[in-house]
C-alpha positions as CSV (number, residue, x, y, z in Angstrom):
1,M,-10.2,-14.0,15.3
2,S,-6.9,-13.8,17.7
3,P,-8.2,-17.7,19.1
4,F,-7.7,-19.0,15.3
5,I,-4.6,-16.4,13.7
6,Y,-1.2,-16.7,15.1
7,E,-0.1,-13.7,16.4
8,E,2.7,-12.9,14.2
9,D,0.1,-13.4,11.3
10,M,-2.5,-10.9,12.7
11,D,-1.5,-8.1,10.7
12,E,-1.3,-9.5,7.3
13,F,-4.7,-11.6,8.0
14,C,-6.1,-7.9,9.2
15,T,-4.8,-6.2,6.0
16,D,-6.5,-8.8,4.1
17,L,-9.8,-8.4,5.0
18,L,-9.6,-4.3,5.1
19,R,-8.7,-5.1,1.5
20,F,-12.3,-6.6,1.2
21,A,-13.9,-3.8,2.9
22,M,-12.3,-1.3,0.9
23,D,-13.3,-2.7,-2.2
24,H,-16.3,-5.3,-2.3
25,N,-14.8,-6.8,-6.0
26,Y,-11.3,-7.8,-4.1
27,R,-10.7,-11.6,-4.8
28,P,-7.9,-12.5,-3.2
29,E,-5.2,-14.4,-4.9
30,I,-3.4,-16.6,-2.3
31,E,-5.6,-19.2,-0.1
32,W,-5.4,-18.4,3.7
33,K,-3.8,-22.2,5.6
34,R,-2.6,-21.3,8.7
35,F,-5.0,-21.5,11.4
36,K,-4.2,-22.0,15.1
37,T,-7.4,-24.3,15.8
38,K,-9.8,-25.7,13.3
39,L,-12.3,-23.5,12.1
40,S,-15.2,-24.5,9.6
41,N,-16.5,-22.5,6.4
42,F,-19.3,-21.2,8.6
43,D,-17.0,-19.0,11.2
44,V,-15.5,-17.8,7.8
45,R,-18.6,-16.7,6.6
46,H,-19.9,-15.2,9.5
47,L,-17.0,-13.4,10.0
48,V,-17.4,-12.1,6.5
49,W,-21.0,-11.4,7.1
50,S,-20.1,-9.6,10.4
51,I,-17.7,-7.2,8.4
52,A,-19.8,-6.8,5.2
53,I,-23.2,-6.2,6.9
54,R,-21.4,-3.0,8.8
55,L,-20.3,-1.8,5.5
56,G,-23.8,-2.3,3.3
57,L,-24.5,-5.9,2.7
58,G,-27.9,-6.3,1.0
59,K,-30.1,-5.3,-2.0
60,G,-29.3,-2.3,-3.8
61,K,-26.4,-1.7,-1.6
62,V,-22.8,-1.9,-2.4
63,Y,-21.8,-5.2,-0.7
64,S,-24.0,-8.3,-2.1
65,N,-23.7,-12.3,-1.0
66,D,-22.0,-12.7,-4.2
67,D,-19.2,-10.2,-3.0
68,C,-18.9,-12.3,0.3
69,A,-18.9,-15.6,-1.4
70,F,-16.4,-14.9,-4.2
71,Y,-14.1,-13.8,-1.2
72,I,-14.5,-17.0,1.2
73,E,-14.1,-19.3,-2.0
74,R,-10.8,-17.7,-2.3
75,R,-9.5,-16.7,0.8
76,F,-10.7,-20.0,2.4
77,A,-11.1,-22.5,-0.4
78,S,-10.0,-25.8,1.9
79,L,-13.1,-24.9,4.6
80,C,-15.2,-24.6,2.2
81,V,-15.9,-28.5,1.5
82,T,-18.5,-30.9,2.0
83,A,-17.8,-34.0,4.7
84,S,-17.0,-36.0,1.8
85,G,-14.3,-33.3,0.1
86,E,-16.3,-32.1,-2.2
87,P,-16.5,-28.2,-2.8
88,L,-19.3,-26.6,-1.1
89,S,-21.5,-24.7,-4.1
90,H,-21.4,-20.8,-4.7
91,S,-25.2,-20.5,-3.6
92,T,-24.2,-22.5,-0.5
93,L,-21.5,-20.2,0.5
94,R,-23.8,-17.1,-0.2
95,N,-25.4,-18.0,3.0
96,L,-23.9,-16.1,5.3
97,T,-25.9,-16.8,8.2
98,V,-26.5,-20.6,8.3
99,T,-26.5,-22.0,11.4
100,S,-25.4,-25.8,10.5
101,I,-24.0,-27.6,7.4
């Protein structure tokens, strides 16, 4: 994430991701809006998927696509919109490995 997150924000950003990594029910209270470059919702879905898959994502496991989607909806809300500005549906955000929107 260093190409996207300012160096001075990296600790806070990583701490938040660690909270999610330690508790699949963690729901951030504040949206992250400070990026060096433009990110897409695919970028953050892939990031969260990469973390959750290593922690146990899947049927009958601790992390679910719903957990990931809820985290993404809260932490990256402004990135989770359509081209017309409408919020992406929860079911769309559950698709963590989508290649295009």
